[in-house]
C-alpha positions as CSV (number, residue, x, y, z in Angstrom):
1,M,0.0,0.0,0.0
2,S,1.3,3.5,-0.9
3,A,2.3,6.1,1.6
4,T,-0.7,8.1,0.4
5,T,-3.3,5.5,1.2
6,E,-1.7,4.7,4.5
7,K,-1.8,8.3,5.6
8,P,-4.6,8.8,8.2
9,R,-7.1,11.3,7.1
10,L,-8.5,14.0,9.4
11,S,-12.1,13.6,10.3
12,S,-14.9,15.1,8.3
13,I,-15.9,18.6,9.0
14,L,-19.4,17.3,9.9
15,K,-18.3,14.8,12.5
16,S,-18.9,15.4,16.2
17,P,-16.0,15.2,18.6
18,C,-15.0,11.6,19.4
19,P,-16.4,10.1,22.6
20,L,-14.1,9.0,25.4
21,Q,-13.8,5.3,26.3
22,D,-16.4,5.6,29.0
23,G,-19.0,6.8,26.5
24,K,-18.9,10.4,27.5
25,S,-18.1,13.2,25.0
26,A,-15.0,15.2,25.5
27,T,-17.1,18.3,25.1
28,P,-20.8,19.0,25.2
29,R,-22.7,18.5,22.0
30,N,-23.1,21.6,19.8
31,N,-24.9,22.0,16.6
32,K,-22.3,24.5,15.5
33,V,-19.6,23.0,13.3
34,R,-16.2,23.2,15.0
35,F,-13.0,24.2,13.2
36,V,-11.1,21.6,15.1
37,A,-12.4,19.0,12.7
38,L,-11.7,20.9,9.5
39,S,-9.5,19.2,7.0
40,I,-8.4,21.3,4.1
41,E,-6.3,18.5,2.7
42,S,-9.3,16.1,2.7
43,A,-11.5,18.6,1.0
44,L,-9.0,19.3,-1.7
45,Q,-8.2,15.7,-2.3
46,D,-11.9,14.9,-2.6
47,V,-12.2,17.4,-5.4
48,V,-9.1,16.2,-7.2
49,D,-9.8,12.5,-6.9
50,N,-13.6,12.2,-6.9
51,N,-14.7,15.6,-8.3
52,R,-16.9,16.1,-5.3
53,L,-17.4,19.8,-4.4
54,A,-19.7,19.5,-1.4
55,T,-17.0,19.4,1.3
56,Y,-14.9,22.0,-0.4
57,E,-17.9,24.4,-0.7
58,E,-18.8,23.8,2.9
59,L,-15.2,24.6,3.9
60,L,-15.4,27.9,2.0
61,Q,-18.6,28.8,3.7
62,K,-17.3,28.2,7.1
63,L,-14.1,30.1,6.5
64,K,-16.2,33.0,5.3
65,E,-18.6,33.0,8.2
66,E,-16.8,31.8,11.2
67,D,-14.4,33.8,13.4
68,I,-12.2,31.1,14.9
69,D,-10.2,31.2,18.1
70,D,-6.4,30.9,18.3
71,V,-6.4,27.1,18.9
72,H,-8.4,26.3,15.8
73,F,-6.5,29.0,13.9
74,M,-3.3,27.1,14.6
75,E,-4.7,23.8,13.4
76,L,-6.3,25.4,10.3
77,F,-3.0,26.9,9.1
78,I,-0.8,23.9,9.9
79,D,-3.3,21.9,7.8
80,A,-3.2,24.6,5.1
81,K,0.5,24.6,4.9
82,R,0.5,20.8,4.5
83,S,-2.1,21.2,1.7
84,V,-0.2,23.8,-0.3
85,P,0.9,21.3,-3.0
86,L,-2.8,20.7,-3.8
87,M,-3.7,24.4,-4.1
88,K,-3.8,24.8,-7.8
89,T,-5.2,27.7,-9.6
90,Y,-8.8,26.3,-9.5
91,F,-8.6,26.6,-5.7
92,T,-8.1,30.4,-5.9
93,M,-11.2,31.1,-3.8
94,L,-9.9,29.0,-0.9
95,V,-6.5,30.6,-1.1
96,D,-8.2,34.0,-1.1
97,Q,-10.2,33.1,2.0
98,L,-7.2,31.8,3.9
99,L,-5.1,34.9,3.1
100,S,-8.0,37.1,4.3
101,V,-8.4,35.5,7.7
102,R,-7.8,37.9,10.6
103,W,-4.3,37.2,11.9
104,L,-2.5,40.3,13.1
105,D,-4.2,40.5,16.5
106,R,-3.5,36.9,17.5
107,S,-0.8,35.2,19.5
108,D,2.8,35.0,18.4
109,E,2.3,31.3,17.6
110,C,-0.7,32.0,15.4
111,I,1.1,34.8,13.6
112,E,4.1,32.5,12.9
113,A,1.8,29.8,11.6
114,Y,0.2,32.2,9.2
115,K,3.6,33.4,8.0
116,N,4.8,29.9,7.4
117,F,1.8,29.1,5.3
118,V,2.2,32.3,3.2
119,I,5.9,31.6,2.6
120,E,5.2,28.0,1.7
121,L,2.4,29.0,-0.7
122,S,4.6,31.6,-2.4
123,I,7.4,29.2,-2.9
124,V,5.4,26.2,-4.2
125,Q,2.5,28.0,-5.9
126,K,4.1,31.1,-7.4
127,N,1.0,32.1,-9.3
128,F,-0.5,33.2,-6.0
129,C,2.3,35.7,-5.3
130,P,0.5,38.7,-6.7
131,M,-2.6,38.0,-4.6
132,T,-0.4,37.5,-1.5
133,I,1.4,40.8,-1.9
134,T,-1.8,42.6,-2.6
135,K,-3.4,41.4,0.6
136,L,-0.3,42.3,2.6
137,V,0.1,45.8,1.1
138,K,-3.5,46.7,1.8
139,L,-2.8,46.1,5.5
140,F,-0.7,49.2,5.3
141,I,-3.8,51.4,4.9
142,P,-5.1,52.4,8.4
143,T,-8.7,51.5,9.0
144,P,-11.3,53.9,10.4
145,T,-11.4,51.9,13.6
146,A,-7.6,52.5,14.1
147,R,-7.5,56.2,13.3
148,N,-7.1,57.1,17.0
149,Q,-4.0,54.9,17.1
150,W,-2.1,57.3,14.7
151,N,-0.5,60.5,15.7
152,V,0.9,62.6,12.8
153,G,1.8,59.4,10.9
154,V,3.3,57.6,13.9
155,P,1.4,54.5,15.2
156,E,0.9,53.6,18.8
157,D,2.8,50.6,20.2
158,G,0.0,48.1,19.5
159,Q,-0.5,49.2,15.9
160,R,3.2,49.4,15.4
161,L,3.7,45.8,16.5
162,Q,1.0,44.5,14.2
163,L,2.5,46.4,11.2
164,A,5.9,45.0,12.1
165,S,4.6,41.5,11.5
166,V,3.5,42.5,8.0
167,H,6.9,44.0,7.2
168,D,8.6,41.0,8.6
169,L,6.6,38.7,6.3
170,I,7.3,40.8,3.2
171,M,11.0,40.9,4.2
172,R,11.1,37.1,4.5
173,L,9.3,36.6,1.2
174,T,11.8,38.9,-0.5
175,N,14.7,36.9,0.9
176,V,13.4,33.6,-0.5
177,I,11.9,35.1,-3.7
178,P,13.8,38.3,-4.6
179,M,11.8,38.9,-7.8
180,I,8.6,39.2,-5.7
181,F,9.6,42.7,-4.7
182,D,8.6,43.9,-8.2
183,W,5.0,43.1,-7.1
184,V,5.6,44.9,-3.8
185,L,6.6,48.1,-5.6
186,K,3.7,47.8,-8.0
187,Q,1.2,47.4,-5.3
188,L,2.7,50.1,-3.1
189,K,2.2,52.6,-5.9
190,K,-1.2,51.3,-6.8
191,N,-2.6,51.3,-3.3
192,F,-1.3,54.7,-2.2
193,P,-4.4,56.5,-0.8
194,Y,-5.9,59.3,-2.9
195,H,-4.6,62.7,-1.7
196,K,-8.1,63.8,-0.6
197,K,-8.5,60.8,1.8
198,P,-8.3,61.5,5.5
199,T,-5.0,62.6,6.8
200,Y,-4.5,59.6,9.1
201,E,-4.9,57.3,6.1
202,V,-2.4,59.1,3.8
203,T,0.2,59.6,6.5
204,G,-0.2,56.1,7.9
205,Y,0.4,54.6,4.5
206,L,3.4,56.9,4.1
207,Y,4.8,55.6,7.4
208,N,4.7,52.1,6.0
209,V,6.3,52.9,2.7
210,L,9.2,54.5,4.5
211,Q,9.5,51.5,6.8
212,V,10.0,49.3,3.7
213,T,13.2,51.3,3.0
214,Q,14.7,50.0,6.3
215,Y,14.9,46.4,5.0
216,A,14.8,46.9,1.3
217,S,17.3,49.7,1.0
218,I,18.4,48.5,-2.4
219,Y,15.0,49.7,-3.7
220,C,15.2,53.0,-1.9
221,D,15.2,54.9,-5.2
222,E,12.0,53.3,-6.4
223,L,10.3,53.7,-3.0
224,L,11.1,57.4,-2.7
225,E,9.9,57.9,-6.2
226,I,6.5,56.7,-5.1
227,V,6.6,59.1,-2.2
228,F,7.7,62.1,-4.3
229,L,5.0,61.5,-6.9
230,Q,2.3,61.5,-4.2
231,L,3.8,64.5,-2.4
232,L,3.9,66.4,-5.6
233,Q,0.3,65.6,-6.4
234,L,-0.7,66.8,-2.9
235,D,1.4,70.0,-3.1
236,V,0.1,71.2,-6.4
237,N,-3.5,70.7,-5.2
238,V,-2.9,73.0,-2.3
239,P,-1.7,76.3,-3.8
240,R,-0.4,79.0,-1.6
241,S,-3.3,81.3,-2.4
242,E,-5.8,78.6,-1.2
243,I,-3.9,78.1,2.0
244,E,-4.0,81.9,2.7
245,K,-7.7,82.0,1.9
246,F,-8.4,79.2,4.5
247,E,-5.9,80.1,7.2
248,Y,-6.3,83.9,7.1
249,P,-9.7,84.7,5.5
250,D,-10.3,88.1,7.1
251,E,-6.9,89.8,7.1
252,D,-8.5,93.3,6.9
253,M,-10.8,92.6,9.8
254,M,-7.8,91.3,11.8
255,F,-5.9,94.5,11.1
256,D,-8.8,96.6,12.3
257,M,-9.1,94.5,15.4
258,A,-5.3,95.0,16.0
259,L,-5.8,98.8,15.8
260,N,-8.5,98.6,18.4
261,G,-6.5,96.4,20.7
262,E,-8.8,93.4,20.2
263,E,-6.4,91.0,18.6
264,E,-4.4,89.9,21.6
265,E,-6.5,86.9,22.6
266,E,-7.1,85.7,19.1
267,G,-3.4,86.1,18.3
268,K,-2.7,83.9,21.3
269,D,-4.9,81.1,19.9
270,E,-3.3,81.4,16.4
271,G,0.2,81.2,18.0
272,E,-0.8,78.0,19.8
273,R,-2.6,76.4,16.9
274,T,-0.8,73.3,15.5
275,T,-3.5,72.2,13.0
276,M,-4.1,73.7,9.5
277,K,-7.6,74.7,8.8
278,H,-7.5,73.5,5.2
279,P,-7.9,69.7,5.2
280,L,-5.5,69.1,2.4
281,A,-3.0,71.6,3.9
282,E,-3.1,69.6,7.1
283,T,-2.4,66.4,5.2
284,L,0.5,68.1,3.4
285,D,1.8,69.5,6.7
286,C,1.8,66.0,8.3
287,F,3.4,64.5,5.1
288,M,6.2,67.0,5.2
289,H,6.7,66.5,9.0
290,I,7.1,62.7,8.5
291,M,9.6,63.3,5.6
292,F,11.7,65.7,7.7
293,N,11.8,63.1,10.5
294,F,12.8,60.5,8.0
295,I,15.7,62.7,6.7
296,E,16.9,63.5,10.2
297,R,16.8,59.9,11.3
298,S,18.6,58.7,8.2
299,I,21.4,61.3,8.7
300,K,21.9,60.4,12.4
301,E,22.1,56.7,11.7
302,E,25.6,55.2,11.4
303,G,26.7,53.5,8.3
304,G,27.1,56.4,5.8
305,Q,23.7,56.1,4.3
306,A,23.0,59.8,4.4
307,D,25.1,60.6,1.3
308,R,23.4,57.9,-0.7
309,L,20.0,59.1,0.5
310,F,20.8,62.7,-0.6
311,K,21.8,61.5,-4.0
312,I,18.6,59.6,-4.3
313,M,16.4,62.5,-3.2
314,F,18.3,64.9,-5.4
315,K,17.6,62.6,-8.4
316,Q,13.9,62.6,-7.5
317,F,14.0,66.3,-7.2
318,E,15.6,66.7,-10.7
319,T,13.3,64.2,-12.3
320,H,10.0,65.2,-10.8
321,V,10.1,68.5,-8.8
322,L,12.3,70.7,-10.9
323,P,10.1,70.4,-14.1
324,T,6.9,71.0,-12.1
325,H,5.6,74.5,-12.2
326,N,4.8,76.4,-9.0
327,T,5.2,73.9,-6.2
328,D,5.3,75.5,-2.8
329,H,6.5,73.1,-0.2
330,V,7.9,69.8,-1.6
331,Q,11.2,71.4,-2.6
332,F,11.9,72.2,1.1
333,L,12.8,68.6,1.6
334,L,16.1,69.4,-0.3
335,F,16.4,72.7,1.5
336,Y,16.2,70.9,4.9
337,F,18.6,68.1,3.7
338,C,21.2,70.7,2.6
339,S,21.2,72.3,6.0
340,F,22.9,69.3,7.6
341,K,26.1,69.5,5.6
342,L,27.6,72.3,3.5
343,S,28.7,69.8,0.8
344,Y,25.0,69.0,0.2
345,A,24.1,72.6,-0.4
346,E,27.1,73.1,-2.6
347,H,26.2,70.0,-4.6
348,F,22.6,71.1,-4.9
349,I,23.5,74.6,-6.2
350,S,26.4,73.4,-8.4
351,S,24.3,70.7,-10.1
352,L,21.6,73.2,-10.9
353,W,24.2,75.6,-12.3
354,K,25.3,72.8,-14.6
355,N,21.7,72.7,-15.9
356,V,21.8,76.4,-16.5
357,S,25.1,76.3,-18.4
358,N,24.0,73.4,-20.6
359,P,22.4,74.7,-23.8
360,N,21.1,71.2,-24.6
361,I,18.6,71.3,-21.7
362,S,15.3,72.9,-22.3
363,P,15.0,76.7,-21.5
364,T,12.2,76.0,-19.1
365,V,14.2,73.7,-16.9
366,R,17.2,76.1,-17.1
367,Q,15.0,79.0,-16.0
368,A,13.6,76.9,-13.1
369,S,17.2,76.0,-12.1
370,V,18.1,79.6,-11.9
371,G,15.1,80.3,-9.7
372,Y,16.2,77.6,-7.3
373,I,19.8,78.9,-7.2
374,A,18.7,82.5,-6.5
375,S,16.1,81.5,-3.9
376,M,18.5,79.2,-2.0
377,L,21.3,81.7,-2.0
378,A,19.0,84.4,-0.7
379,R,17.1,82.4,1.9
380,A,19.4,79.7,3.4
381,K,21.1,80.7,6.6
382,F,23.4,77.7,6.2
383,V,24.9,79.0,2.9
384,P,28.1,80.9,3.9
385,L,28.9,84.3,2.4
386,S,32.0,82.9,0.7
387,F,30.0,80.4,-1.3
388,L,27.4,83.1,-2.1
389,K,30.1,85.3,-3.5
390,T,31.5,82.4,-5.5
391,M,28.1,81.7,-7.1
392,L,27.5,85.4,-7.9
393,Q,30.9,85.5,-9.6
394,E,29.9,82.4,-11.7
395,L,26.6,84.0,-12.6
396,S,28.1,87.4,-13.6
397,Q,30.9,85.8,-15.7
398,W,28.3,83.8,-17.6
399,V,26.2,86.9,-18.2
400,H,29.2,88.9,-19.4
401,G,30.2,86.1,-21.7
402,Y,26.7,85.9,-23.1
403,I,26.6,89.7,-23.8
404,Q,29.9,89.5,-25.6
405,R,28.8,86.6,-27.8
406,S,25.4,88.2,-28.7
407,D,25.3,90.2,-31.8
408,S,24.5,93.8,-31.0
409,M,23.1,94.3,-34.4
410,H,20.7,91.5,-34.0
411,H,17.3,93.0,-33.4
412,N,15.6,89.9,-31.9
413,Q,15.7,91.0,-28.2
414,T,12.5,89.2,-27.2
415,L,12.1,87.6,-23.9
416,K,11.6,84.2,-25.4
417,A,14.9,84.4,-27.5
418,H,17.0,85.2,-24.4
419,L,14.9,83.6,-21.6
420,V,17.9,82.0,-19.7
421,F,20.0,85.2,-20.0
422,Y,17.2,87.4,-18.5
423,S,16.6,84.8,-15.8
424,V,20.2,84.8,-14.7
425,C,20.3,88.6,-14.7
426,Q,17.3,88.7,-12.5
427,A,18.8,86.1,-10.2
428,I,21.9,88.4,-9.8
429,F,19.7,91.4,-9.1
430,Y,17.6,89.5,-6.6
431,V,20.4,88.0,-4.6
432,V,22.3,91.3,-4.5
433,A,19.3,93.2,-3.3
434,F,18.1,90.5,-0.8
435,R,21.6,90.0,0.7
436,S,22.7,93.6,0.4
437,K,23.2,94.0,4.1
438,H,25.8,91.3,4.1
439,L,27.3,92.1,0.7
440,T,27.9,95.8,1.7
441,A,29.0,95.2,5.3
442,N,32.7,96.1,4.7
443,A,35.1,97.4,2.1
444,K,36.1,94.0,1.0
445,N,32.6,93.0,0.1
446,L,32.0,96.2,-1.7
447,A,35.1,95.6,-3.7
448,F,33.7,92.2,-4.6
449,L,30.4,93.8,-5.8
450,Q,32.4,96.2,-8.0
451,S,34.2,93.3,-9.5
452,L,30.9,91.9,-10.8
453,Q,30.7,94.9,-13.2
454,L,26.9,95.3,-12.6
455,S,26.8,98.5,-14.6
456,S,27.9,96.7,-17.8
457,I,25.0,94.2,-17.3
458,V,22.2,96.8,-16.8
459,T,23.4,99.0,-19.7
460,C,23.9,96.3,-22.2
461,H,21.9,96.3,-25.5
462,L,19.7,93.4,-24.2
463,N,18.4,95.7,-21.4
464,P,17.6,93.0,-18.7
465,L,15.9,95.5,-16.4
466,R,13.0,95.8,-18.8
467,V,11.8,92.3,-18.2
468,C,12.7,91.9,-14.5
469,L,9.9,91.9,-12.0
470,P,9.4,95.5,-10.9
471,T,10.1,95.0,-7.2
472,V,13.4,93.3,-8.0
473,A,14.4,96.0,-10.4
474,T,13.6,98.9,-8.0
475,A,15.3,97.3,-5.0
476,F,18.4,96.5,-7.0
477,A,18.4,100.1,-8.3
478,G,18.3,101.5,-4.8
479,I,21.3,99.5,-3.6
480,T,23.5,100.0,-6.6
481,R,22.9,103.8,-6.7
482,A,23.7,104.1,-3.0
483,Y,27.1,102.4,-3.4
484,Q,27.7,103.7,-7.0
485,L,27.8,100.2,-8.4
486,A,25.4,101.0,-11.3
487,Y,22.9,103.7,-12.3
488,C,19.6,102.1,-13.1
489,H,17.1,104.9,-12.7
490,T,17.5,106.4,-16.2
491,I,17.0,103.0,-17.7
492,L,14.0,102.3,-15.5
493,E,12.5,105.6,-16.5
494,R,13.1,105.0,-20.2
495,N,11.6,101.5,-19.9
496,A,8.6,102.9,-18.1
497,R,8.0,105.6,-20.7
498,R,8.1,103.0,-23.4
499,K,5.5,101.1,-21.4
500,L,7.2,97.7,-22.1
501,A,6.1,96.4,-18.7
502,T,2.9,97.6,-17.3
503,V,1.4,96.6,-13.9
504,Y,-2.1,97.6,-13.2
505,S,-3.1,98.5,-9.7
506,N,-6.5,98.0,-8.1
507,S,-5.1,95.4,-5.7
508,S,-4.5,92.8,-8.4
509,A,-1.2,92.9,-10.3
510,Q,-1.0,91.6,-13.8
511,T,2.3,91.0,-15.4
512,P,2.5,91.6,-19.2
513,A,4.0,89.2,-21.7
514,D,7.3,91.1,-21.6
515,C,7.9,90.4,-17.9
516,L,9.6,87.3,-16.6
517,D,7.2,84.6,-15.5
518,T,9.2,83.1,-12.7
519,F,8.9,82.0,-9.1
520,F,11.2,81.8,-6.2
521,P,10.7,78.3,-4.8
522,F,11.8,79.0,-1.3
523,D,9.3,81.8,-0.5
524,P,8.0,81.7,3.0
525,Y,7.0,78.3,4.3
526,M,3.3,78.2,5.3
527,L,2.7,74.9,7.1
528,I,2.6,75.0,10.9
529,K,4.0,71.7,12.3
530,S,6.7,71.0,9.7
531,G,7.5,74.7,9.5
532,Q,9.2,74.4,12.9
533,R,12.0,72.6,11.1
534,I,12.4,75.3,8.5
535,E,12.2,78.4,10.7
536,P,15.8,78.2,12.3
537,L,17.3,77.7,8.8
538,Y,15.4,80.4,7.0
539,L,16.6,83.9,6.3
540,Q,14.1,86.7,6.5
541,Y,14.8,89.9,4.6
542,Q,16.9,92.4,6.7
543,A,16.3,95.9,5.6
544,H,19.4,97.8,4.6
545,E,20.1,101.3,5.8
546,V,19.4,102.5,2.3
547,D,16.0,100.9,2.5
548,E,15.2,102.6,5.8
549,E,16.4,106.0,4.7
550,H,14.0,105.9,1.7
551,G,11.0,104.5,3.5
552,M,11.4,100.7,2.7
553,G,10.3,99.4,6.1
554,G,8.2,96.6,4.9
555,G,7.7,94.3,1.9
556,A,5.9,93.8,-1.3
557,E,4.6,90.8,-3.1
558,Y,6.7,89.2,-5.8
559,G,5.0,90.4,-9.0
560,G,1.6,89.7,-7.6
561,A,-0.3,87.2,-5.4
562,A,1.0,84.3,-7.4
563,H,4.5,84.6,-6.0
564,G,4.0,85.0,-2.3
565,S,6.0,87.2,0.1
566,D,7.1,87.5,3.6
567,A,4.7,90.3,4.3
568,S,1.8,88.9,2.5
569,L,1.0,86.7,5.5
570,V,-0.4,88.4,8.6
571,S,0.6,85.3,10.4
572,G,4.2,85.7,9.4
573,R,4.7,87.7,12.6
574,K,3.5,84.7,14.6
575,R,5.4,81.9,12.9
576,Y,8.6,83.7,12.2
577,D,10.6,86.3,14.2
578,S,9.7,89.3,12.1
579,N,9.2,92.9,13.0
580,T,7.3,93.9,9.9
581,D,4.6,96.5,9.9
582,D,2.3,97.1,7.0
583,I,3.0,95.6,3.5
584,D,2.9,99.1,2.1
585,D,5.6,100.5,4.5
586,F,8.2,100.5,1.8
587,I,6.3,103.4,0.1
588,P,7.2,106.8,1.5
589,E,4.4,108.6,3.3
590,S,4.5,111.4,0.8
591,K,3.9,108.9,-2.0
592,R,1.1,106.8,-0.5
593,R,-1.9,108.9,-1.4
594,K,-0.6,109.3,-4.9
595,H,0.1,105.6,-5.1
596,T,-3.4,104.6,-4.1
597,A,-5.0,107.3,-6.3
598,T,-3.2,106.6,-9.6
599,T,-2.5,103.6,-11.8
600,T,1.2,103.2,-12.5
601,T,3.5,101.3,-14.7
602,S,5.9,98.7,-13.5
603,H,8.7,101.2,-12.7
604,G,6.7,104.2,-11.4
605,M,5.1,106.0,-14.3
606,D,1.5,107.1,-13.8
607,M,-1.1,107.1,-16.5
608,N,-0.5,110.8,-17.1
609,G,3.0,110.1,-18.2
610,E,4.7,111.5,-15.1
611,F,7.6,109.4,-13.7
612,T,7.3,109.0,-10.0
613,Y,10.1,106.8,-8.9
614,S,10.0,105.4,-5.4
615,Y,12.1,102.7,-3.8
616,G,10.6,99.2,-3.8
617,V,11.6,95.8,-2.5
618,S,11.9,92.4,-4.0
619,P,9.2,89.9,-3.6
620,G,9.6,88.5,-0.1
621,F,11.7,91.5,0.9
622,H,10.6,92.2,4.4
623,S,12.2,93.9,7.3
């Protein structure tokens, strides 16, 4: 007789418990079928040998309906593991039921029995691997019943231990079947919650994706790509203007209350608030908070993984963030990373400068790269003045070379034809004006500014001041005139008279086609929780004596509401250490009535043709 026929079969699922020798049952009779008698192997063998489905269907029904205890759970999965060779594709329903059985909140022995079954199934019946991975990855999505067990994307101990079991199983599967991780990546991307889902759901899933990097570091690039794509989608769906609308809906009323001394209590509540009012902004805030923690934890870990992580994140930045227009917060991941080591900041800026210098790269990407360079140099406290001066030297040399190569007799001086040139010029003007207090602090620094030959740039035949954003041009003009570096006012007046760049007032600025459409990606950070990481690293505008002498005590928005500013947020005085007054304070008192009563061009010409120059400040310039 074969070994198969001699093997004792488990009792039928319909049998009662066996009586003891004295005729008494071991347990009281019960009409409910007990899982202790279930035999998966017998049911499957009956289908294979005799084509009888009754026992198999009964087994499926019981697995679907019954919630078994730990003892019967152990017996069930020990039997299931033994039956794996019989689980062909036509038993998919049974495999699905077994994989769906509740297992995370059971004893360690039960959890191990489930893991052993899953590993055996994946090795022997590889066609069930996609189903297995799908079931496991879906466990990464927090359920509504567990929402109170999550705090800003961090699970409580009980939830964390359960999720650790899922990660352990995926890790063990990857060790025995390396190719299975392709399915893991596919399912991680597919199952990432929609950005409008509740915050606990999005951030809880993010926590688990980042946990995978701990044991699958070889796939860190692919995992972070999933994260960056989701973060980008979330960021672009919460524009700065929408956050301002939700967070500070009644700025005028708040200003009136402040004048009447009624803002004190409300201001206290705002200062203590840690939750964003906009639901998507709250999700974005928590997302960024988790990512900042991930970066800090990775840098502090021993083993030299920080450099590798920076290269991976910079690659994701170049691939996905840099080409994306008008993101507001995701780029601060690189800003924060660069703050830990000067070499990171130098690599970040130098790599972007290579993009600018490469004519084979699209002008749009080159222009965006210039914006990141200028914004980082202006805003980052951790960028030393020596490196700032080095980059200004690089920028100016490139501009002078461009001017020399260009044909002065060539009449095509349109913005489109020289987009990168004009962007680099504006970057120089912006950085010089924003960091003027540092760049004019002593004779040595002034000598450096003179070496840039700024006058040659502003007076060249391409006339870069005519396409610069008005606040950049006027702030730069004030600094350069005070220190006799360049004389821009005649050019500004001529440009204004020709009306090549017109800005209409009435509270909403509109930039014409001949004005650079650019943004400064490191404009003030608006999220509350994660903003606490950025605040110590972030440089607010410090008014120069020249500004103060001419009435520039405040700030103005960067070419309109689309670009944001330090002073555009009433709450800026709460989140950041700022002593700003009104956003119109840079306008001298003698000019204010005229400013509000007339419509002016970009550089100070009113509609009657009279040139009324007044000092302005760059977007985000804010004392």
